[in-house]
VOGUZA-703993 format. One record per residue (C-alpha): x, y, z; residue in one letter; residue number from 1. Coordinates in pm, whole numbers. Layout:
BEGIN
<rec><x>X</x><y>Y</y><z>Z</z><type>A</type><seq>NUM</seq></rec>
...
//
This chain:
BEGIN
<rec><x>806</x><y>-1175</y><z>194</z><type>M</type><seq>1</seq></rec>
<rec><x>750</x><y>-872</y><z>-29</z><type>K</type><seq>2</seq></rec>
<rec><x>458</x><y>-655</y><z>83</z><type>K</type><seq>3</seq></rec>
<rec><x>189</x><y>-539</y><z>-159</z><type>T</type><seq>4</seq></rec>
<rec><x>38</x><y>-191</y><z>-127</z><type>S</type><seq>5</seq></rec>
<rec><x>-244</x><y>-41</y><z>-329</z><type>I</type><seq>6</seq></rec>
<rec><x>-224</x><y>337</y><z>-367</z><type>V</type><seq>7</seq></rec>
<rec><x>-558</x><y>490</y><z>-465</z><type>V</type><seq>8</seq></rec>
<rec><x>-516</x><y>834</y><z>-619</z><type>G</type><seq>9</seq></rec>
<rec><x>-161</x><y>756</y><z>-725</z><type>S</type><seq>10</seq></rec>
<rec><x>-131</x><y>1048</y><z>-968</z><type>D</type><seq>11</seq></rec>
<rec><x>-186</x><y>1316</y><z>-702</z><type>G</type><seq>12</seq></rec>
<rec><x>80</x><y>1472</y><z>-483</z><type>Q</type><seq>13</seq></rec>
<rec><x>43</x><y>1232</y><z>-189</z><type>D</type><seq>14</seq></rec>
<rec><x>-9</x><y>924</y><z>-404</z><type>G</type><seq>15</seq></rec>
<rec><x>300</x><y>1003</y><z>-610</z><type>T</type><seq>16</seq></rec>
<rec><x>524</x><y>1055</y><z>-307</z><type>I</type><seq>17</seq></rec>
<rec><x>405</x><y>758</y><z>-105</z><type>I</type><seq>18</seq></rec>
<rec><x>438</x><y>531</y><z>-411</z><type>S</type><seq>19</seq></rec>
<rec><x>803</x><y>635</y><z>-440</z><type>L</type><seq>20</seq></rec>
<rec><x>864</x><y>579</y><z>-68</z><type>K</type><seq>21</seq></rec>
<rec><x>696</x><y>237</y><z>-69</z><type>L</type><seq>22</seq></rec>
<rec><x>902</x><y>125</y><z>-368</z><type>K</type><seq>23</seq></rec>
<rec><x>1215</x><y>230</y><z>-179</z><type>E</type><seq>24</seq></rec>
<rec><x>1097</x><y>-6</y><z>97</z><type>K</type><seq>25</seq></rec>
<rec><x>1064</x><y>-284</y><z>-162</z><type>N</type><seq>26</seq></rec>
<rec><x>682</x><y>-293</y><z>-165</z><type>H</type><seq>27</seq></rec>
<rec><x>498</x><y>-410</y><z>-471</z><type>K</type><seq>28</seq></rec>
<rec><x>292</x><y>-99</y><z>-547</z><type>V</type><seq>29</seq></rec>
<rec><x>-37</x><y>-114</y><z>-737</z><type>I</type><seq>30</seq></rec>
<rec><x>-112</x><y>240</y><z>-852</z><type>R</type><seq>31</seq></rec>
<rec><x>-476</x><y>333</y><z>-916</z><type>L</type><seq>32</seq></rec>
<rec><x>-593</x><y>659</y><z>-1067</z><type>N</type><seq>33</seq></rec>
<rec><x>-886</x><y>788</y><z>-1271</z><type>K</type><seq>34</seq></rec>
<rec><x>-709</x><y>696</y><z>-1595</z><type>K</type><seq>35</seq></rec>
<rec><x>-667</x><y>326</y><z>-1519</z><type>N</type><seq>36</seq></rec>
<rec><x>-939</x><y>233</y><z>-1268</z><type>F</type><seq>37</seq></rec>
<rec><x>-1307</x><y>302</y><z>-1201</z><type>D</type><seq>38</seq></rec>
<rec><x>-1353</x><y>357</y><z>-828</z><type>L</type><seq>39</seq></rec>
<rec><x>-1730</x><y>361</y><z>-871</z><type>R</type><seq>40</seq></rec>
<rec><x>-1730</x><y>-12</y><z>-950</z><type>S</type><seq>41</seq></rec>
<rec><x>-1775</x><y>-241</y><z>-650</z><type>Y</type><seq>42</seq></rec>
<rec><x>-1705</x><y>-549</y><z>-863</z><type>S</type><seq>43</seq></rec>
<rec><x>-1374</x><y>-414</y><z>-994</z><type>K</type><seq>44</seq></rec>
<rec><x>-1256</x><y>-328</y><z>-642</z><type>I</type><seq>45</seq></rec>
<rec><x>-1367</x><y>-674</y><z>-528</z><type>E</type><seq>46</seq></rec>
<rec><x>-1164</x><y>-846</y><z>-802</z><type>K</type><seq>47</seq></rec>
<rec><x>-864</x><y>-627</y><z>-718</z><type>L</type><seq>48</seq></rec>
<rec><x>-862</x><y>-717</y><z>-347</z><type>I</type><seq>49</seq></rec>
<rec><x>-917</x><y>-1087</y><z>-415</z><type>I</type><seq>50</seq></rec>
<rec><x>-638</x><y>-1093</y><z>-675</z><type>K</type><seq>51</seq></rec>
<rec><x>-365</x><y>-905</y><z>-489</z><type>Y</type><seq>52</seq></rec>
<rec><x>-455</x><y>-960</y><z>-120</z><type>K</type><seq>53</seq></rec>
<rec><x>-272</x><y>-637</y><z>-31</z><type>P</type><seq>54</seq></rec>
<rec><x>-103</x><y>-568</y><z>299</z><type>N</type><seq>55</seq></rec>
<rec><x>-206</x><y>-203</y><z>277</z><type>N</type><seq>56</seq></rec>
<rec><x>-452</x><y>17</y><z>90</z><type>V</type><seq>57</seq></rec>
<rec><x>-373</x><y>389</y><z>93</z><type>F</type><seq>58</seq></rec>
<rec><x>-676</x><y>596</y><z>-9</z><type>Y</type><seq>59</seq></rec>
<rec><x>-579</x><y>944</y><z>-133</z><type>F</type><seq>60</seq></rec>
<rec><x>-831</x><y>982</y><z>-416</z><type>A</type><seq>61</seq></rec>
<rec><x>-1065</x><y>1278</y><z>-372</z><type>A</type><seq>62</seq></rec>
<rec><x>-1282</x><y>1524</y><z>-554</z><type>I</type><seq>63</seq></rec>
<rec><x>-1116</x><y>1841</y><z>-435</z><type>H</type><seq>64</seq></rec>
<rec><x>-1128</x><y>2209</y><z>-527</z><type>H</type><seq>65</seq></rec>
<rec><x>-954</x><y>2533</y><z>-448</z><type>S</type><seq>66</seq></rec>
<rec><x>-1105</x><y>2830</y><z>-266</z><type>S</type><seq>67</seq></rec>
<rec><x>-1117</x><y>3015</y><z>-601</z><type>D</type><seq>68</seq></rec>
<rec><x>-1356</x><y>2764</y><z>-758</z><type>D</type><seq>69</seq></rec>
<rec><x>-1707</x><y>2904</y><z>-794</z><type>K</type><seq>70</seq></rec>
<rec><x>-1933</x><y>2602</y><z>-844</z><type>K</type><seq>71</seq></rec>
<rec><x>-1817</x><y>2372</y><z>-569</z><type>I</type><seq>72</seq></rec>
<rec><x>-2167</x><y>2269</y><z>-463</z><type>N</type><seq>73</seq></rec>
<rec><x>-2315</x><y>2198</y><z>-806</z><type>S</type><seq>74</seq></rec>
<rec><x>-2520</x><y>1881</y><z>-848</z><type>Y</type><seq>75</seq></rec>
<rec><x>-2239</x><y>1707</y><z>-1039</z><type>K</type><seq>76</seq></rec>
<rec><x>-1980</x><y>1800</y><z>-776</z><type>T</type><seq>77</seq></rec>
<rec><x>-2204</x><y>1673</y><z>-496</z><type>I</type><seq>78</seq></rec>
<rec><x>-2264</x><y>1339</y><z>-669</z><type>I</type><seq>79</seq></rec>
<rec><x>-1900</x><y>1290</y><z>-775</z><type>D</type><seq>80</seq></rec>
<rec><x>-1771</x><y>1389</y><z>-431</z><type>S</type><seq>81</seq></rec>
<rec><x>-1996</x><y>1136</y><z>-259</z><type>N</type><seq>82</seq></rec>
<rec><x>-1893</x><y>863</y><z>-502</z><type>L</type><seq>83</seq></rec>
<rec><x>-1516</x><y>917</y><z>-467</z><type>I</type><seq>84</seq></rec>
<rec><x>-1477</x><y>1066</y><z>-119</z><type>N</type><seq>85</seq></rec>
<rec><x>-1735</x><y>851</y><z>59</z><type>F</type><seq>86</seq></rec>
<rec><x>-1877</x><y>553</y><z>-131</z><type>L</type><seq>87</seq></rec>
<rec><x>-1555</x><y>416</y><z>-287</z><type>A</type><seq>88</seq></rec>
<rec><x>-1364</x><y>404</y><z>45</z><type>P</type><seq>89</seq></rec>
<rec><x>-1659</x><y>218</y><z>197</z><type>I</type><seq>90</seq></rec>
<rec><x>-1654</x><y>-27</y><z>-96</z><type>Y</type><seq>91</seq></rec>
<rec><x>-1290</x><y>-99</y><z>-13</z><type>F</type><seq>92</seq></rec>
<rec><x>-1359</x><y>-145</y><z>356</z><type>L</type><seq>93</seq></rec>
<rec><x>-1656</x><y>-372</y><z>303</z><type>Q</type><seq>94</seq></rec>
<rec><x>-1462</x><y>-587</y><z>55</z><type>I</type><seq>95</seq></rec>
<rec><x>-1158</x><y>-599</y><z>283</z><type>I</type><seq>96</seq></rec>
<rec><x>-1383</x><y>-707</y><z>572</z><type>Y</type><seq>97</seq></rec>
<rec><x>-1541</x><y>-978</y><z>356</z><type>K</type><seq>98</seq></rec>
<rec><x>-1232</x><y>-1121</y><z>187</z><type>Y</type><seq>99</seq></rec>
<rec><x>-909</x><y>-1001</y><z>345</z><type>H</type><seq>100</seq></rec>
<rec><x>-955</x><y>-858</y><z>695</z><type>S</type><seq>101</seq></rec>
<rec><x>-579</x><y>-854</y><z>765</z><type>K</type><seq>102</seq></rec>
<rec><x>-532</x><y>-571</y><z>515</z><type>C</type><seq>103</seq></rec>
<rec><x>-452</x><y>-234</y><z>671</z><type>K</type><seq>104</seq></rec>
<rec><x>-640</x><y>68</y><z>532</z><type>F</type><seq>105</seq></rec>
<rec><x>-538</x><y>434</y><z>539</z><type>F</type><seq>106</seq></rec>
<rec><x>-783</x><y>716</y><z>463</z><type>F</type><seq>107</seq></rec>
<rec><x>-669</x><y>1072</y><z>395</z><type>A</type><seq>108</seq></rec>
<rec><x>-892</x><y>1331</y><z>559</z><type>S</type><seq>109</seq></rec>
<rec><x>-851</x><y>1708</y><z>582</z><type>S</type><seq>110</seq></rec>
<rec><x>-825</x><y>1990</y><z>834</z><type>S</type><seq>111</seq></rec>
<rec><x>-1124</x><y>2143</y><z>655</z><type>L</type><seq>112</seq></rec>
<rec><x>-1351</x><y>1912</y><z>856</z><type>I</type><seq>113</seq></rec>
<rec><x>-1296</x><y>2161</y><z>1142</z><type>F</type><seq>114</seq></rec>
<rec><x>-1433</x><y>2512</y><z>1177</z><type>N</type><seq>115</seq></rec>
<rec><x>-1228</x><y>2819</y><z>1095</z><type>N</type><seq>116</seq></rec>
<rec><x>-1109</x><y>2946</y><z>1435</z><type>S</type><seq>117</seq></rec>
<rec><x>-803</x><y>3034</y><z>1642</z><type>R</type><seq>118</seq></rec>
<rec><x>-828</x><y>2702</y><z>1827</z><type>E</type><seq>119</seq></rec>
<rec><x>-539</x><y>2462</y><z>1765</z><type>I</type><seq>120</seq></rec>
<rec><x>-709</x><y>2145</y><z>1646</z><type>K</type><seq>121</seq></rec>
<rec><x>-671</x><y>1800</y><z>1799</z><type>T</type><seq>122</seq></rec>
<rec><x>-833</x><y>1466</y><z>1723</z><type>E</type><seq>123</seq></rec>
<rec><x>-1103</x><y>1560</y><z>1978</z><type>K</type><seq>124</seq></rec>
<rec><x>-1197</x><y>1889</y><z>1812</z><type>S</type><seq>125</seq></rec>
<rec><x>-1559</x><y>1910</y><z>1701</z><type>I</type><seq>126</seq></rec>
<rec><x>-1621</x><y>1841</y><z>1333</z><type>L</type><seq>127</seq></rec>
<rec><x>-1789</x><y>2132</y><z>1155</z><type>K</type><seq>128</seq></rec>
<rec><x>-1758</x><y>2075</y><z>778</z><type>P</type><seq>129</seq></rec>
<rec><x>-1915</x><y>2348</y><z>567</z><type>K</type><seq>130</seq></rec>
<rec><x>-1883</x><y>2239</y><z>204</z><type>E</type><seq>131</seq></rec>
<rec><x>-1913</x><y>1919</y><z>6</z><type>I</type><seq>132</seq></rec>
<rec><x>-1546</x><y>1819</y><z>17</z><type>Y</type><seq>133</seq></rec>
<rec><x>-1517</x><y>1835</y><z>395</z><type>S</type><seq>134</seq></rec>
<rec><x>-1870</x><y>1700</y><z>446</z><type>L</type><seq>135</seq></rec>
<rec><x>-1787</x><y>1381</y><z>257</z><type>T</type><seq>136</seq></rec>
<rec><x>-1454</x><y>1346</y><z>438</z><type>K</type><seq>137</seq></rec>
<rec><x>-1625</x><y>1378</y><z>777</z><type>A</type><seq>138</seq></rec>
<rec><x>-1900</x><y>1133</y><z>676</z><type>S</type><seq>139</seq></rec>
<rec><x>-1640</x><y>874</y><z>575</z><type>T</type><seq>140</seq></rec>
<rec><x>-1458</x><y>919</y><z>905</z><type>M</type><seq>141</seq></rec>
<rec><x>-1780</x><y>852</y><z>1097</z><type>N</type><seq>142</seq></rec>
<rec><x>-1837</x><y>526</y><z>911</z><type>L</type><seq>143</seq></rec>
<rec><x>-1471</x><y>429</y><z>951</z><type>I</type><seq>144</seq></rec>
<rec><x>-1530</x><y>434</y><z>1327</z><type>D</type><seq>145</seq></rec>
<rec><x>-1781</x><y>154</y><z>1274</z><type>F</type><seq>146</seq></rec>
<rec><x>-1542</x><y>-58</y><z>1068</z><type>Y</type><seq>147</seq></rec>
<rec><x>-1262</x><y>-3</y><z>1318</z><type>R</type><seq>148</seq></rec>
<rec><x>-1454</x><y>-40</y><z>1646</z><type>N</type><seq>149</seq></rec>
<rec><x>-1733</x><y>-284</y><z>1558</z><type>S</type><seq>150</seq></rec>
<rec><x>-1575</x><y>-492</y><z>1280</z><type>L</type><seq>151</seq></rec>
<rec><x>-1216</x><y>-474</y><z>1412</z><type>N</type><seq>152</seq></rec>
<rec><x>-1052</x><y>-362</y><z>1088</z><type>L</type><seq>153</seq></rec>
<rec><x>-723</x><y>-174</y><z>1096</z><type>F</type><seq>154</seq></rec>
<rec><x>-822</x><y>168</y><z>958</z><type>V</type><seq>155</seq></rec>
<rec><x>-607</x><y>476</y><z>1014</z><type>N</type><seq>156</seq></rec>
<rec><x>-731</x><y>825</y><z>934</z><type>V</type><seq>157</seq></rec>
<rec><x>-478</x><y>1099</y><z>873</z><type>G</type><seq>158</seq></rec>
<rec><x>-628</x><y>1445</y><z>921</z><type>I</type><seq>159</seq></rec>
<rec><x>-391</x><y>1641</y><z>701</z><type>F</type><seq>160</seq></rec>
<rec><x>-315</x><y>2007</y><z>743</z><type>F</type><seq>161</seq></rec>
<rec><x>-163</x><y>2189</y><z>445</z><type>N</type><seq>162</seq></rec>
<rec><x>133</x><y>2002</y><z>300</z><type>H</type><seq>163</seq></rec>
<rec><x>322</x><y>2094</y><z>-12</z><type>E</type><seq>164</seq></rec>
<rec><x>575</x><y>1967</y><z>-264</z><type>S</type><seq>165</seq></rec>
<rec><x>673</x><y>2004</y><z>-628</z><type>E</type><seq>166</seq></rec>
<rec><x>389</x><y>1764</y><z>-713</z><type>F</type><seq>167</seq></rec>
<rec><x>114</x><y>2002</y><z>-603</z><type>R</type><seq>168</seq></rec>
<rec><x>-152</x><y>2063</y><z>-869</z><type>K</type><seq>169</seq></rec>
<rec><x>-167</x><y>2414</y><z>-1015</z><type>E</type><seq>170</seq></rec>
<rec><x>-505</x><y>2501</y><z>-862</z><type>K</type><seq>171</seq></rec>
<rec><x>-354</x><y>2506</y><z>-511</z><type>F</type><seq>172</seq></rec>
<rec><x>-228</x><y>2829</y><z>-356</z><type>L</type><seq>173</seq></rec>
<rec><x>130</x><y>2716</y><z>-291</z><type>S</type><seq>174</seq></rec>
<rec><x>179</x><y>2614</y><z>-652</z><type>K</type><seq>175</seq></rec>
<rec><x>16</x><y>2935</y><z>-779</z><type>K</type><seq>176</seq></rec>
<rec><x>258</x><y>3145</y><z>-574</z><type>I</type><seq>177</seq></rec>
<rec><x>565</x><y>2954</y><z>-689</z><type>V</type><seq>178</seq></rec>
<rec><x>466</x><y>2935</y><z>-1057</z><type>K</type><seq>179</seq></rec>
<rec><x>378</x><y>3305</y><z>-1073</z><type>T</type><seq>180</seq></rec>
<rec><x>702</x><y>3408</y><z>-901</z><type>A</type><seq>181</seq></rec>
<rec><x>912</x><y>3193</y><z>-1136</z><type>V</type><seq>182</seq></rec>
<rec><x>727</x><y>3343</y><z>-1434</z><type>A</type><seq>183</seq></rec>
<rec><x>809</x><y>3690</y><z>-1296</z><type>N</type><seq>184</seq></rec>
<rec><x>1172</x><y>3586</y><z>-1255</z><type>Y</type><seq>185</seq></rec>
<rec><x>1172</x><y>3485</y><z>-1622</z><type>K</type><seq>186</seq></rec>
<rec><x>1048</x><y>3831</y><z>-1723</z><type>G</type><seq>187</seq></rec>
<rec><x>669</x><y>3798</y><z>-1711</z><type>S</type><seq>188</seq></rec>
<rec><x>457</x><y>4078</y><z>-1567</z><type>N</type><seq>189</seq></rec>
<rec><x>195</x><y>3827</y><z>-1451</z><type>L</type><seq>190</seq></rec>
<rec><x>33</x><y>3937</y><z>-1126</z><type>K</type><seq>191</seq></rec>
<rec><x>-11</x><y>3717</y><z>-820</z><type>L</type><seq>192</seq></rec>
<rec><x>-365</x><y>3771</y><z>-693</z><type>K</type><seq>193</seq></rec>
<rec><x>-414</x><y>3688</y><z>-324</z><type>I</type><seq>194</seq></rec>
<rec><x>-729</x><y>3752</y><z>-121</z><type>S</type><seq>195</seq></rec>
<rec><x>-582</x><y>3745</y><z>229</z><type>N</type><seq>196</seq></rec>
<rec><x>-207</x><y>3769</y><z>284</z><type>L</type><seq>197</seq></rec>
<rec><x>-258</x><y>3773</y><z>662</z><type>K</type><seq>198</seq></rec>
<rec><x>-416</x><y>3427</y><z>682</z><type>A</type><seq>199</seq></rec>
<rec><x>-205</x><y>3190</y><z>895</z><type>K</type><seq>200</seq></rec>
<rec><x>-172</x><y>2826</y><z>797</z><type>I</type><seq>201</seq></rec>
<rec><x>0</x><y>2518</y><z>936</z><type>D</type><seq>202</seq></rec>
<rec><x>221</x><y>2423</y><z>640</z><type>W</type><seq>203</seq></rec>
<rec><x>443</x><y>2117</y><z>616</z><type>G</type><seq>204</seq></rec>
<rec><x>631</x><y>1907</y><z>363</z><type>S</type><seq>205</seq></rec>
<rec><x>432</x><y>1636</y><z>184</z><type>A</type><seq>206</seq></rec>
<rec><x>743</x><y>1414</y><z>202</z><type>Y</type><seq>207</seq></rec>
<rec><x>746</x><y>1439</y><z>581</z><type>D</type><seq>208</seq></rec>
<rec><x>372</x><y>1374</y><z>599</z><type>Y</type><seq>209</seq></rec>
<rec><x>398</x><y>1058</y><z>390</z><type>M</type><seq>210</seq></rec>
<rec><x>668</x><y>936</y><z>629</z><type>D</type><seq>211</seq></rec>
<rec><x>410</x><y>984</y><z>906</z><type>A</type><seq>212</seq></rec>
<rec><x>154</x><y>778</y><z>712</z><type>V</type><seq>213</seq></rec>
<rec><x>394</x><y>487</y><z>670</z><type>I</type><seq>214</seq></rec>
<rec><x>485</x><y>497</y><z>1040</z><type>L</type><seq>215</seq></rec>
<rec><x>115</x><y>485</y><z>1133</z><type>L</type><seq>216</seq></rec>
<rec><x>53</x><y>186</y><z>908</z><type>Q</type><seq>217</seq></rec>
<rec><x>331</x><y>-2</y><z>1088</z><type>N</type><seq>218</seq></rec>
<rec><x>158</x><y>27</y><z>1425</z><type>Q</type><seq>219</seq></rec>
<rec><x>-41</x><y>-253</y><z>1590</z><type>K</type><seq>220</seq></rec>
<rec><x>-357</x><y>-45</y><z>1640</z><type>K</type><seq>221</seq></rec>
<rec><x>-531</x><y>214</y><z>1427</z><type>S</type><seq>222</seq></rec>
<rec><x>-701</x><y>546</y><z>1506</z><type>D</type><seq>223</seq></rec>
<rec><x>-749</x><y>904</y><z>1386</z><type>N</type><seq>224</seq></rec>
<rec><x>-440</x><y>1126</y><z>1381</z><type>Y</type><seq>225</seq></rec>
<rec><x>-369</x><y>1492</y><z>1317</z><type>I</type><seq>226</seq></rec>
<rec><x>-79</x><y>1522</y><z>1071</z><type>I</type><seq>227</seq></rec>
<rec><x>56</x><y>1874</y><z>1105</z><type>A</type><seq>228</seq></rec>
<rec><x>361</x><y>2070</y><z>1222</z><type>T</type><seq>229</seq></rec>
<rec><x>194</x><y>2261</y><z>1504</z><type>G</type><seq>230</seq></rec>
<rec><x>337</x><y>2587</y><z>1366</z><type>K</type><seq>231</seq></rec>
<rec><x>177</x><y>2853</y><z>1147</z><type>T</type><seq>232</seq></rec>
<rec><x>307</x><y>3087</y><z>879</z><type>H</type><seq>233</seq></rec>
<rec><x>114</x><y>3357</y><z>700</z><type>S</type><seq>234</seq></rec>
<rec><x>50</x><y>3354</y><z>327</z><type>I</type><seq>235</seq></rec>
<rec><x>259</x><y>3673</y><z>322</z><type>L</type><seq>236</seq></rec>
<rec><x>550</x><y>3473</y><z>472</z><type>D</type><seq>237</seq></rec>
<rec><x>517</x><y>3222</y><z>188</z><type>F</type><seq>238</seq></rec>
<rec><x>510</x><y>3500</y><z>-73</z><type>V</type><seq>239</seq></rec>
<rec><x>808</x><y>3687</y><z>77</z><type>K</type><seq>240</seq></rec>
<rec><x>1026</x><y>3376</y><z>100</z><type>I</type><seq>241</seq></rec>
<rec><x>943</x><y>3284</y><z>-259</z><type>T</type><seq>242</seq></rec>
<rec><x>1019</x><y>3626</y><z>-410</z><type>Y</type><seq>243</seq></rec>
<rec><x>1322</x><y>3688</y><z>-189</z><type>N</type><seq>244</seq></rec>
<rec><x>1473</x><y>3357</y><z>-301</z><type>Y</type><seq>245</seq></rec>
<rec><x>1438</x><y>3476</y><z>-661</z><type>L</type><seq>246</seq></rec>
<rec><x>1577</x><y>3823</y><z>-580</z><type>G</type><seq>247</seq></rec>
<rec><x>1247</x><y>3997</y><z>-652</z><type>L</type><seq>248</seq></rec>
<rec><x>1029</x><y>4248</y><z>-465</z><type>D</type><seq>249</seq></rec>
<rec><x>697</x><y>4074</y><z>-408</z><type>Y</type><seq>250</seq></rec>
<rec><x>515</x><y>4410</y><z>-387</z><type>K</type><seq>251</seq></rec>
<rec><x>572</x><y>4469</y><z>-760</z><type>K</type><seq>252</seq></rec>
<rec><x>388</x><y>4152</y><z>-854</z><type>Y</type><seq>253</seq></rec>
<rec><x>120</x><y>4103</y><z>-588</z><type>T</type><seq>254</seq></rec>
<rec><x>-237</x><y>4229</y><z>-611</z><type>L</type><seq>255</seq></rec>
<rec><x>-535</x><y>4185</y><z>-383</z><type>R</type><seq>256</seq></rec>
<rec><x>-792</x><y>3949</y><z>-529</z><type>N</type><seq>257</seq></rec>
<rec><x>-1133</x><y>4100</y><z>-455</z><type>N</type><seq>258</seq></rec>
<rec><x>-1328</x><y>3796</y><z>-572</z><type>N</type><seq>259</seq></rec>
<rec><x>-1524</x><y>3634</y><z>-292</z><type>K</type><seq>260</seq></rec>
<rec><x>-1368</x><y>3301</y><z>-193</z><type>L</type><seq>261</seq></rec>
<rec><x>-1580</x><y>2988</y><z>-161</z><type>T</type><seq>262</seq></rec>
<rec><x>-1364</x><y>2896</y><z>138</z><type>R</type><seq>263</seq></rec>
<rec><x>-1194</x><y>3163</y><z>348</z><type>N</type><seq>264</seq></rec>
<rec><x>-959</x><y>3017</y><z>608</z><type>S</type><seq>265</seq></rec>
<rec><x>-790</x><y>3279</y><z>826</z><type>T</type><seq>266</seq></rec>
<rec><x>-619</x><y>3045</y><z>1075</z><type>Y</type><seq>267</seq></rec>
<rec><x>-554</x><y>2671</y><z>1066</z><type>R</type><seq>268</seq></rec>
<rec><x>-318</x><y>2491</y><z>1301</z><type>C</type><seq>269</seq></rec>
<rec><x>-302</x><y>2129</y><z>1414</z><type>G</type><seq>270</seq></rec>
<rec><x>-151</x><y>1961</y><z>1720</z><type>N</type><seq>271</seq></rec>
<rec><x>44</x><y>1647</y><z>1615</z><type>P</type><seq>272</seq></rec>
<rec><x>116</x><y>1538</y><z>1973</z><type>Y</type><seq>273</seq></rec>
<rec><x>-76</x><y>1208</y><z>1947</z><type>K</type><seq>274</seq></rec>
<rec><x>108</x><y>1111</y><z>1628</z><type>L</type><seq>275</seq></rec>
<rec><x>446</x><y>1212</y><z>1770</z><type>Q</type><seq>276</seq></rec>
<rec><x>396</x><y>1034</y><z>2102</z><type>K</type><seq>277</seq></rec>
<rec><x>305</x><y>709</y><z>1925</z><type>L</type><seq>278</seq></rec>
<rec><x>564</x><y>708</y><z>1646</z><type>T</type><seq>279</seq></rec>
<rec><x>834</x><y>962</y><z>1734</z><type>G</type><seq>280</seq></rec>
<rec><x>765</x><y>1139</y><z>1403</z><type>W</type><seq>281</seq></rec>
<rec><x>891</x><y>1495</y><z>1360</z><type>K</type><seq>282</seq></rec>
<rec><x>898</x><y>1715</y><z>1048</z><type>P</type><seq>283</seq></rec>
<rec><x>1242</x><y>1715</y><z>885</z><type>K</type><seq>284</seq></rec>
<rec><x>1200</x><y>1985</y><z>623</z><type>K</type><seq>285</seq></rec>
<rec><x>1157</x><y>2348</y><z>733</z><type>S</type><seq>286</seq></rec>
<rec><x>895</x><y>2581</y><z>587</z><type>F</type><seq>287</seq></rec>
<rec><x>1166</x><y>2779</y><z>406</z><type>K</type><seq>288</seq></rec>
<rec><x>1341</x><y>2474</y><z>258</z><type>V</type><seq>289</seq></rec>
<rec><x>1005</x><y>2330</y><z>148</z><type>M</type><seq>290</seq></rec>
<rec><x>937</x><y>2646</y><z>-52</z><type>I</type><seq>291</seq></rec>
<rec><x>1289</x><y>2663</y><z>-194</z><type>E</type><seq>292</seq></rec>
<rec><x>1264</x><y>2303</y><z>-313</z><type>D</type><seq>293</seq></rec>
<rec><x>938</x><y>2384</y><z>-491</z><type>M</type><seq>294</seq></rec>
<rec><x>1100</x><y>2686</y><z>-659</z><type>I</type><seq>295</seq></rec>
<rec><x>1406</x><y>2489</y><z>-770</z><type>N</type><seq>296</seq></rec>
<rec><x>1184</x><y>2222</y><z>-925</z><type>Y</type><seq>297</seq></rec>
<rec><x>983</x><y>2487</y><z>-1109</z><type>E</type><seq>298</seq></rec>
<rec><x>1297</x><y>2659</y><z>-1235</z><type>L</type><seq>299</seq></rec>
<rec><x>1433</x><y>2330</y><z>-1362</z><type>K</type><seq>300</seq></rec>
<rec><x>1107</x><y>2242</y><z>-1538</z><type>N</type><seq>301</seq></rec>
<rec><x>1067</x><y>2589</y><z>-1688</z><type>E</type><seq>302</seq></rec>
<rec><x>1407</x><y>2559</y><z>-1851</z><type>S</type><seq>303</seq></rec>
<rec><x>1313</x><y>2237</y><z>-2033</z><type>K</type><seq>304</seq></rec>
//
């Protein structure tokens, strides 16, 4: 029998990729985004679950921001973040518990729930969120524990470290680097402004990470899982690979951004051992190939 999956946040990077992968597996995919669905409405979510009785709900919707954004803790951002990152997922879980408890739920969390340190993070690392995005993610995870352990719902949490693809939004660092470099390749003198080239980040392919999500949803029990590569690369590595691929000298186009960042991560690395031991998952796409694929997509789109 054909499975039905609801993808919440279907127009983002992760929602786009997992929708494609689920369709390849012959799932009926219901795609929800801010243009076609109001996640603030309990009654609309209730009608949706009752109507479709989905096998899976993948929750990727989030009020997110980049480290360059200046007003990340404004009143509006705080309210919107709590509505989308916390309240709406709980609406889904409560409705699933009430009407369709066999449905499996996946919630996308973030490595930003942890503190900025040299420690390689595991599922047991202490949560130390410091801004509204990570605070709401951590709050949702705490309540998910209740739905999983006390109400026996199947609820996986993927704690994602940085993952990239051609579908990244332009406010994210990886996309900024690639778009600026391609513009330079096309003759622009646009400068790439980076605050900390030495920062080391655990970077993986969004395609690989969505494979991990699907594997987790096929398990018999649910839990929290780090989704990461376990390896770090500096922002300078990312910049060098990008400009070298285009035959350019990155030093000609890179400037230090002296603006104070709202989030300054100098080292982030996750240990995916728990995920790998359970599912056998391993990243397929290397850091270099991931970047080259992003560049090739940008070059193709720029030529249109």
